[in-house]
C-alpha positions as CSV (number, residue, x, y, z in Angstrom):
1,X,111.9,124.3,100.2
2,X,109.9,122.0,97.9
3,X,112.5,122.2,95.2
4,X,115.3,121.4,97.6
5,X,113.3,118.4,99.0
6,X,112.6,117.0,95.5
7,X,116.2,117.6,94.5
8,X,117.3,115.6,97.6
9,X,115.2,112.7,96.6
10,X,116.4,112.7,93.0
11,X,120.0,112.9,94.1
12,X,119.4,109.9,96.4
13,X,118.0,107.8,93.6
14,X,120.9,108.8,91.4
15,X,123.2,107.5,94.1
16,X,124.6,110.9,95.4
17,X,123.6,110.1,98.9
18,X,125.7,112.6,100.8
19,X,124.5,115.4,98.5
20,X,121.0,114.2,99.0
21,X,121.4,114.4,102.7
22,X,122.8,118.0,102.5
23,X,119.8,119.1,100.3
24,X,117.3,117.5,102.7
25,X,118.9,119.3,105.6
26,X,118.8,122.6,103.7
27,X,115.1,122.1,103.0
28,X,114.4,121.3,106.7
29,X,116.3,124.5,107.8
30,X,114.3,126.6,105.3
31,X,111.0,125.0,106.4
32,X,111.8,125.7,110.1
33,X,112.7,129.3,109.4
34,X,109.4,129.7,107.5
35,X,107.5,128.5,110.6
36,X,104.9,127.0,108.3
37,X,103.7,123.6,109.6
38,X,102.6,122.2,106.3
39,X,106.0,123.0,104.7
40,X,107.8,121.5,107.6
41,X,105.8,118.3,107.5
42,X,106.6,118.0,103.8
43,X,110.3,118.6,104.4
44,X,110.4,116.0,107.2
45,X,108.6,113.5,104.9
46,X,111.1,114.0,102.1
47,X,114.0,113.7,104.6
48,X,112.5,110.3,105.8
49,X,112.7,109.1,102.2
50,X,116.3,110.4,101.7
51,X,117.4,108.6,104.8
52,X,115.6,105.4,103.7
53,X,117.7,105.7,100.5
54,X,120.8,106.0,102.6
55,X,119.7,103.0,104.7
56,X,119.9,105.2,107.8
57,X,117.1,103.5,109.7
58,X,117.2,105.6,112.9
59,X,117.2,108.9,111.0
60,X,114.4,107.8,108.7
61,X,112.3,106.7,111.7
62,X,113.0,110.1,113.4
63,X,111.9,112.0,110.4
64,X,108.8,109.9,109.9
65,X,107.8,110.4,113.6
66,X,108.3,114.1,113.4
67,X,106.1,114.2,110.3
68,X,103.5,112.2,112.2
69,X,103.6,114.5,115.2
70,X,103.0,117.6,113.0
71,X,100.3,115.8,111.0
72,X,98.4,114.9,114.2
73,X,98.8,118.4,115.6
74,X,97.7,120.3,112.5
75,X,95.4,117.8,110.8
76,X,97.4,116.7,107.7
77,X,95.9,113.4,106.5
78,X,98.3,112.9,103.6
79,X,101.5,113.5,105.5
80,X,100.1,111.3,108.3
81,X,99.5,108.4,105.9
82,X,103.0,108.8,104.4
83,X,104.6,109.0,107.8
84,X,103.0,105.8,108.9
85,X,104.4,104.0,105.8
86,X,108.0,105.2,106.4
87,X,107.8,104.6,110.1
88,X,106.6,101.1,109.3
89,X,109.6,100.5,107.0
90,X,112.0,101.6,109.7
91,X,110.3,99.4,112.3
92,X,110.7,96.4,110.1
93,X,114.4,97.1,109.7
94,X,114.6,97.3,113.5
95,X,113.0,93.9,114.0
96,X,109.6,95.2,115.2
97,X,107.9,93.1,112.6
98,X,104.3,92.9,114.0
99,X,104.1,96.6,114.5
100,X,105.6,97.3,111.1
101,X,103.1,94.9,109.3
102,X,100.2,96.7,111.0
103,X,101.6,100.3,110.5
104,X,102.4,100.1,106.7
105,X,99.0,98.8,105.6
106,X,97.3,101.4,107.8
107,X,99.3,104.1,106.1
108,X,98.5,102.7,102.6
109,X,94.8,102.6,103.5
110,X,94.9,106.2,104.8
111,X,96.8,107.3,101.7
112,X,94.0,105.8,99.5
113,X,91.3,107.2,101.7
114,X,92.8,110.7,101.1
115,X,92.2,110.2,97.4
116,X,95.7,109.2,96.3
117,X,96.9,106.2,94.2
118,X,100.0,107.3,92.3
119,X,102.7,106.0,94.7
120,X,100.9,102.8,95.7
121,X,103.4,100.5,93.9
122,X,106.3,102.1,95.8
123,X,104.5,101.6,99.2
124,X,103.6,98.0,98.4
125,X,107.2,97.4,97.7
126,X,108.0,98.7,101.2
127,X,105.3,96.4,102.6
128,X,106.7,93.4,100.7
129,X,110.2,94.2,102.0
130,X,108.8,94.3,105.6
131,X,107.3,90.9,105.1
132,X,110.7,89.7,103.9
133,X,112.3,91.0,107.1
134,X,109.6,89.1,109.1
135,X,110.5,85.9,107.3
136,X,107.2,86.0,105.3
137,X,108.5,85.7,101.8
138,X,105.3,84.2,100.3
139,X,103.2,87.0,101.8
140,X,105.7,89.6,100.4
141,X,105.4,88.1,96.9
142,X,101.7,88.3,97.1
143,X,102.0,92.0,97.9
144,X,104.4,92.5,95.0
145,X,102.0,90.7,92.6
146,X,99.5,93.4,93.4
147,X,102.1,96.1,92.8
148,X,103.1,94.5,89.4
149,X,99.5,94.6,88.3
150,X,99.3,98.3,89.0
151,X,102.7,99.0,87.4
152,X,101.8,97.1,84.2
153,X,98.3,98.6,84.1
154,X,99.6,102.2,84.4
155,X,102.8,101.8,82.5
156,X,104.8,103.0,85.6
157,X,108.4,103.5,84.6
158,X,109.8,105.4,87.7
159,X,112.7,104.2,89.7
160,X,110.5,102.2,92.1
161,X,109.9,99.7,89.4
162,X,113.6,98.6,89.7
163,X,113.2,98.3,93.5
164,X,110.1,96.2,92.9
165,X,112.0,93.7,90.9
166,X,114.9,93.7,93.3
167,X,112.8,92.9,96.3
168,X,110.9,90.3,94.3
169,X,114.2,88.6,93.5
170,X,115.3,88.7,97.1
171,X,112.0,87.2,98.3
172,X,112.1,84.4,95.7
173,X,115.6,83.5,96.9
174,X,114.4,83.5,100.4
175,X,111.4,81.3,99.5
176,X,113.4,78.2,98.2
177,X,116.3,77.2,96.0
178,X,113.7,76.0,93.4
179,X,113.0,79.7,92.6
180,X,116.6,80.6,91.9
181,X,116.3,81.0,88.2
182,X,113.2,83.2,88.5
183,X,114.9,85.2,91.2
184,X,118.0,85.8,89.1
185,X,115.8,86.9,86.2
186,X,114.0,89.4,88.4
187,X,117.3,90.8,89.8
188,X,118.7,91.2,86.3
189,X,115.6,93.1,85.2
190,X,116.0,95.3,88.3
191,X,119.6,96.1,87.1
192,X,118.5,96.9,83.6
193,X,115.8,99.2,84.7
194,X,118.0,101.0,87.3
195,X,120.8,101.5,84.8
196,X,118.5,102.7,82.1
197,X,117.2,105.3,84.5
198,X,120.7,106.0,86.0
199,X,119.1,105.2,89.4
200,X,121.8,103.8,91.6
201,X,119.9,103.4,94.9
202,X,117.4,100.7,93.8
203,X,120.0,98.7,91.9
204,X,120.8,95.3,93.4
205,X,124.2,94.9,95.1
206,X,126.4,92.4,93.4
């Protein structure tokens, strides 16, 4: 189940979105057959990420909410934190900005409270993106500045680094025309990173 879930996420980042969806569904089916709540919460969480990669907002929201329900029922603080973050991402896409901008930081805080730091840059990117959807480009850039400090400090070279620079470029463009050169440089860097990693999903759309 875990292998299928991770394979789904990798396929999504490589741009094989339909294959990623199929693997995520296989993982969910296996987890349901196991009747093991922790495994099922894990599978729902990974499915939420796969649907985020596919830009299927409603399905990502559904998966995040199922993760949250299981987490509350069985006491899974990590999965609860992650579910709040992905639920917040979906809410931002649906225009529920105030709720999204309360939910994602709460999820990040709970993730840290559970003793985790590794994925913080990725989650800060989602928060910055939510600020962008709310018309708060400057606030989003502030969040990304924090993410960049962590990435540079830790030498993070995973696919989220490409997405970080993509969102940064988009926020700079939204801020004002004066930032166009800086925005284009950020978007070009996102393309370079994504292509080096063969990660299609985070690559900017030309």
